[in-house]
N, C-alpha and C positions, 0 to 999 in steps of 0.2 A: 266886780265881775267874777263869774265862776269860770274856773279852768279845770280841765282834765289833764293830769300829769301822768304820762304813760311811760312806764319803765319797759324798755324793749327787751325781748327774750334773747338769750345767748345759748350756745350749745350746752353749757352747764345747767341753766334753768330748764331747758327742754329735756335734759337727761334726768331731771328730778333731784339734782344735787342741791341739798339745802345749804343756806348760807352758814358761814362759820359763826361761832358764839360771839366773836369780836364784832363781826359785821352786824349781827342781830342786835347787839348792845348799842352800837353806833347808830343804827337806824332807829332803835327805840328812843334814844336821846333826841335824835332829829325830829321824830314824830311828836315827842313831848313838847319840844320847842314850837312846832307848828300848832299844836293844840293850845298851848298857853298863849300864843299870839292871836288865837281866833281864826287861823288860816285854814286848818284842816277840817273838812266836813266829813270825809270818809277816806279810807285807804285800805287796800288789801293786796296780798300776793295771790297769784293765780297758779294753779297746778299746771303741769306740762300739757301741751296740746294733744298728746297721745290719749289723754283722758277726756278730751272734748269732742264736740261734733259741730259740723257746719250745716246749715240748712240753706239751700239755694232756691230762689224764687224765680219763676218764669210764668207770669200771668197767674193762673190758678194752680199750676204745677209746683210741686215741692219735691226736692231730692235731698237726701241726707248723706253726708260724707263723714266717716269716722276719722278722728285724728290718728296719728300725728299729721301735722301739716308742714309742707315744705316752706322754704324761705324763712328760716328762723329769725332773721333780722326784721321781718315784717310782723312778727308775732309780739304780743304783749305778755309780760311776765308779772306785772303788777300795776297798780294805779293809785293815785290820790285824787280826790275831788277837793279843790281849794277855793276859798273865797278871798280874792285879792282886789286891790283897788285898780290895778292895771297889769298889763303884760310885763312891764318893767319890774314890778314887785314880785311877780311869779319867777322871773329870771333870777332875781336876787336870791330867792329861797332855793332854787335849783342849784345855783352855784355853791351854796352852803351844804348841799346834800352829800353825804358820804357816797363813794362809788357804790352803787347798789349791787354790783356783781364782783366776783373775784378778779376778773380780768377787764378788758375793755368793755365799755357799756355805753348805752345811749338812753337819754330821756327826751321825750317829746311833750311839748305843752300845747294844748289846743283849747281855745275859748269855747264855751258852750253857747248855743243859741239861747237867748232869753225871749220871753213872750213879746217884749217891746220890739224885737227884731222883726216880728211878723205883724206889728201894728194891731195886735189884738186888744179889744176892750177889756177892762178888768172883769166884766161879767163873763166874757168868753174864756178868759184865763182861768177863772174859778171853775167853770164847767169842764175845762180840759184837765185840770190838775187838782181835783178837790181834796185829795188826801195827802198830797206831797207838800211838805213845807218849803217855802221859797227861801231865797237868800236872805 
């Protein structure tokens, strides 16, 4: 199963405070372990929401809001995309993760929908995602 592992934003990440060299090294080692185990498919840090935009949809109408966005605890500061056998394995890996922020922080794990969740035929799946490699 694939899971999205979301590192929640903090006041520091929203201020654009970069991680310490020690934290970068620890996260680099953790990422290397994930890669060597065949778990990590992708992973990146995100710049503060002040540099982002939100697009709100209402029927055919679109409106754009410039960042920064309120409710820091609801924002994402970074992510990984992992291939794991089940949620228990994802939890094992997150428990081994260095604290991703200088102070208190939170990580959320969410399973991705797969085509079988929608009962698509292989032909439908190929037509929907022709250039995206599967798990």
